[in-house]
N, C-alpha and C positions, 0 to 999 in steps of 0.2 A: 504492500499500499505506499503511495507518493505519499513525502513528509506533505502537511500545511503548511501554507506560508506565515502565518498565524496561529498562535498558541494564546489564547485566553484561559486567564488562572484565575479561579475564585478560591481563596483558604478560607476556610470556617470553620467557627466554635460558637456553638450553642448559639445560631442565627436561624432556627426555623421561620421564626416569626418573619423574618425576610428573607429568606434564601429565595424563595419560587421567585418574587419580583429579579432578583437579580439573572437568576437565569433564564428567564422569560425574556429579560429586555436584551440579554445577547443573544439568543434563538433568534428574535425579532429583526435583527441587523440586515442591511440590505448589501453586504458581504459574508461570503459563505465559505470561502478558502481558510477554516481553522479550525482546530481542537477546542474543544472547552471539558478543562482538566478542573475538576475541583476535589480537595483535599481537606476533610472532615481531622479536625482536629482532637480526636477522639471524646469527639460532643457528647452530651449524657441527655437532651432532647430529642427531639421528632428531627433529624437534621436526615437520617439515611430515608425516615419515610418521603420526605418530601422530595428528595431526589429518584427517589423509585416513581415517582409519577411521570416522569420526562423517557420519553424511548428514543431522545433522538440519538444517533448512530454516532454522531461526535463527539458526546458525552465520554467522558473519561469518569469517575468515583475511584476516588481512594480514602481509608479509612487508616490515622494513624494511630498505631498498639498502644499510644500515651500519646502527651502531649506534651508537642514540641515546643512553646511557644510561639508568639508573636511572627516573630524573624524565623526560627526556623521552619515555620509550617510556610513562610514565604520563600525559603528557600526549596522546600519539597517538591514546591509546584513549580520553580524555577529545573528542579532535577527531573521532574517527570515529561515536561516537555520537547517537545521534537520542532517546532515552528521557529524560523528565520528572524521572525520577529516577535517578543514576547508582550503580553500585556495583565498587569494583576486587575479585578475589579474585589475590591471588599462586597462580602457577603450579606451586609446591610446596605451596600448602595443600587442605582441603579443606571443600565446604560441611557442616553436620550439616542433617539433615532438617525444611522447614516455615522456614528462619531469613530467605529472599526473601520470602514472603508477613508474618511477622509485622514485618519491618522496613518493609515498603511499608503496613502495616496504619497503622502506627507514625507514619507521614507525613503521611497521609490523613485520620488524627484529629487530630493533632496541627500546627495551620495556621502555627502560631510557632515550630515545630523546625525546622530546619534543616539536622541533622544528626541521626542513630540508629546509635549501636551497637551491640555485643553484647560479654559475655564469650565466654571462650576455652579450651579443653584443650589444653595443650601435649602432644605426641606423641614418639616416637622417630620414625626414619626410616622404619620399618615403619608411623605412623599407629597405635603399639601404647602402652600406660599414657596415663594420661588425667588431668593434673593441672590442675585449674583454677587459670584466672588471670582475677580479672577489674578492671571498669575503674568508675571513677566511675557510683555507681549512682543511678537514678532519676530526673526530669527537674529541671535548674539552666536559672538562665541561663548564656548559652555563656561571658561572661568571667569570671562564677566560676570554671568547670571552668578555663578559660585560668589562672587563678589558684592552681586548687588544683597543676595541672602542675610552676608556677614554685615552688611553696610546699614541694613536696616533690621539686623537680628529676626526676620522672620523669612520662612516658607514660601520663596520666589518661586518654587519650580511646578508643586501639588503633593499630593500623595500618591499612595499606591494603586487608585483608580482613575488619578488624570493617567498618568504616563504609559506611553508604546515606548519600547526602546531596542536595538539590535539585538539580539546574542552576542553577536564577536564585537561590540562597543564595551562589554561586561568586563573582557580579559579572565575570565574565572576570574570575578570580583563575586562575593552573596552579600546577603543583609547581614549587619553583624548583629551575633545575639548578646553582647553583651550592651547594647545602647536602646533603651528603651523608648525614649522621646522622638529622637532625632534620626532613627535607621533606615529612615525611607531617605530621608537629604541625605545621608551621605553618602551611599549608596549610588544614589544618582548623580552626585558631586562627583564620584570617581569614577563614572562614566565620562561626565561634564570635562574632568581633567585632560583629556583626548579628543574630544568631538563636540560639536557645535550642538545649540541648541534649538527647537521651533516649537512655537505654540501657534496654532491653528486659529487663535484670537474667537474661539466662541464656546460656548458650554456643552459639554461632552455627556453630562452625568447629573444625577442626581444625586448630593451630600446628604443621607440621613443623617439630623443630628435628634439625639436621642441620650439619656443617659447612663447606659450601661454599654455606649458604643466605648471604645479600646480609647480612643482619642480623647474622651471627655472625660475617663478615670484618669489617664496619664496628666491632663491638665492639671487636676487639684494637689499631681504632687510636684509641690515647685520648686523643690531644693534639685530631685533628679533634673524638671527641667532648664532651671537657670543654668547647674554642672556641665550639663551636656552641649548645649548653645555654648558655652565660655570654652567649652573643648572645643570644638568645632570650629570657632572665631580665631583661636590661637593658632589650629592646623590649616585653617582655607584661607585664613587673611593676614596672619602676623599679629602683630601683639597691639601698634596702636590703633588697630583700625578698632578692634574689641575692645578694647576697653574706654576709648571714650564713649561707645554703649553701653558698656557690661556698668559702668557709672553712675549710667542713668537709668537702671534697673529697682525695680520697689524692694528690694532687699535690703536687711539690713547693709550698715555702711563696713561695719564691720565685719561681717559674714563677706561682702564680698571683699572685700582685705583678707581674708584665711583665705579664700578660695584662688586669689589672684598669688598669692603666697603660695600655695600648692602647687599651683601650675607654675611658678617661675623658681621652688626651690631655694622660695627666701629664707633667711631662718628668724623672720619673728613681724608681727604684721605691721611693726613702727616702720621695718624695712623696705615691706610692699608696698603701705602707703608712702612711702620716701621717692620709692622705683614710679609712683603712677605720678608724684606732681614732677618728679625729675626730668623723668623718660618720656611721658606721653602726653602729660597735658602743661611743665614748665617751658621756663625760657632756654634749654638745649633742644627742644625737640626742634627739628624743621617742619614736620607738619603734622597735624594731627589726623587729619582724612582730606586724602588727595586722590583723584579717581576722574572720570571724563564730564561729570557736574557735579564733584564738589570738590571747595578751595579753601581750606583755614590754616594758616601760618600763624604763631603763638610765639613772637618773639620781637624785640626791641625794634623799632625803625625797619617794620618788616612789612611791604607790600604787597600783594598778591591781585594779579588777575589775570582773565582771559574771557572768553566769549560770552563764557555763563553765567560768572560769580565773580564780586568783586569784596577785597576784603582789606582794608587800609587801616592800623592801627597807629597812631602818632609816637614821639619820641616821649621818655620816662614813662611810659604804660607800663600797669603791672598789675600781670594777670594770676592771682593764685591758686591754690590747689584745687581741683576737680572741676575749674571753670571747664563748660563748653561753648567755643564759638562755634559756632556753624553756618554755612552758605550754602545752599544747595539750587540746585537747576537741570533743567533735564526732561525729557520726553512726558513722564509721568506728571509734573509739575503744575502744567497748565497757567505758568506764568513765565513774564518776563525778568531780565539779569536781574540778579540780586545783586545789593550792595550792603554794606556794617563799615561804618567812619566812624573813627575812636580817634577824639582829639588827644592834646598834648595831659601829661600830668594827668590822665583819669584812671585814678582804682579801682577795678571790678575784686570785689569781694571773695571769697572761698563758697565753691559749688552755685554759680550762676548759671543760667542758660540765656544765651544772648542769641535771639534764631530769627533770620531773614529769609524766609522760604517766600522769595518772589516781592517784599519790600526791601523797604530801606530804612535803617538804623543810621543815624546821626545822632553822635555825643559830643558835646563840648568840652573847653578847656575846664583841667583844675575839677571833673566831676567824682562825684564817691559813691557806688553801688557796693551795701552792704551787703552779709549773707542772703541766700536764696533769693535773691530779685532774677526776676522772668521778664526781658523783655520781647515782646512778641511783634513783627511786622507785618501780619497777615494774617489770612481769617480762611474759613474754608465756608462753603454755603450750608445753607439748609434744606435743599431739595427732600423731599420726603419720597420722591420716586428712585433716589438712589440712594446708596450706603455712604457712610460719613466719606468713607476714606474715598470714595471716587468724587465725591466734592469738588467744584472747582474751585480752586483758590483766589483769593481775592489778593488784589495789589494794594500795600496801603502803606503808609511813611510816620517813624516815628522819630520825635525830633525830642533830642537835652539839652539846653543850651547852657551855658557856661558857667559855672560856681554854683552847683546842683550837687541838692545829698540826698538820696534816697536810701530810707531803712532797711531793715533786715525785712523780709520775707514779703517784700512789695510784688506785684503784676503790673506793668504795667501794656495797654492792651493795642490794638495795633489804630492808626489814625491820631493816638497822644502827642503834644505836643507842650513839654514843660518849659516855665519861662527860665529866664537867666536868675539865678541867685536862688529858685524855688528849695523847701525842704520838703520832702513827702515822709511821712511819720512809717513807722513799721508795721508790715503788714496790712498797708493799703493798696486799694485795686485801683490803679489812674486812668480813664478815656476821658478822654475830649484835651481841653487848655486849661493850663494851667496859668493862673497871672502871674507873672516875676515877682520875687521877693514871696511870694507868697510860701502858709503854712499849711499843710490839706494835711487828710488822714481821714480815715475811713471807708465802706467797702459800700455802691465806690465813693472815692475821695471827695470831700469838698471842704471851702476855704475855712480855716481857722482859727487863725488870726494873718497879718501879718509879721515878716521878717525883721526885727529888729535892727 
């Protein structure tokens, strides 16, 4: 019997409730040159009864004598598969019509592409409601897509139900049983180290969101998630990129220091913190984030500019520990070139976040920003028909004039203009114009008195 072009693989464990939808969605595709391999990972429910309902000759059913774990069952599928192209489908998901044909055609047409993905619709337990989730668009060099995942601390490729890949592109690689949260993106990244990436840029399946899903269970294990994401970014993108992102995550500062110390082999938490200050975000660093549409320099008398972003930091500027200064622009941002201009003798305290994603931030001379200040010069839309992350970002301007003091914990919103000599009380939220030499406070900030 001739080998099929495509092997569709459904690894399953106690998913009898959903498995019928998954199998049916494969058999009803308009592409027929495939085998369907179902590997039952020692289920204790009615999985075998559901499989026996189907008599299609292309189905091969296998039951593991013991539970191999999620990665082990994904690997077992690939061991049994004989096709030139391989594609997993989670047992609780369902393919959309035409996706197999479109992904096979993409691999047949683009010889350098080792992995082709698709977008998806997120549904409820009954496959109702369709919120679209998009992944990295178009065709791109594989290493650039890996880098994009590290920069955003996010899976930009997709999971097992998104991806079809060439058997030859795996080069004998398997899903790592050591990883729980990132086994899929780790496997796909090893393919993309030597091959190109392609997204057909349309939804290819229904992602069923329910409390018993493996992703939902693992997402509640925050320490495992953070540890694996950190390790992935260290190994794939280098320390500078991952540290600047990791330090903005929500676990405690000391936990971050401990994880960094473990990864770097440092002797103490203090040493790890000092490393972050001096090497990642301090004045010895030539670049915090550098890419095709990222550009930030943190050092004295440095100006960086390209067609996408502009960062100018004046002489005498001091930028302390864990400060994040970020400029970004690119095909996903929907905004014009960004700029961040900081005047002379400006002091920016610890753990501030100055973000100009499409907007302009202008900071004058002799300005002090205390700890935990956030300055944002852009905002996203509020269209209810789109997910927040798909909203168009609007360009705005924040101007902070000379001789201004901004207290700890303040938030400066897009469109703000803080006049010369103003004082902003701690924990204030500023939107609009602050008159020169006025003292303001509150949320929203209002004028309290005039500066003496």
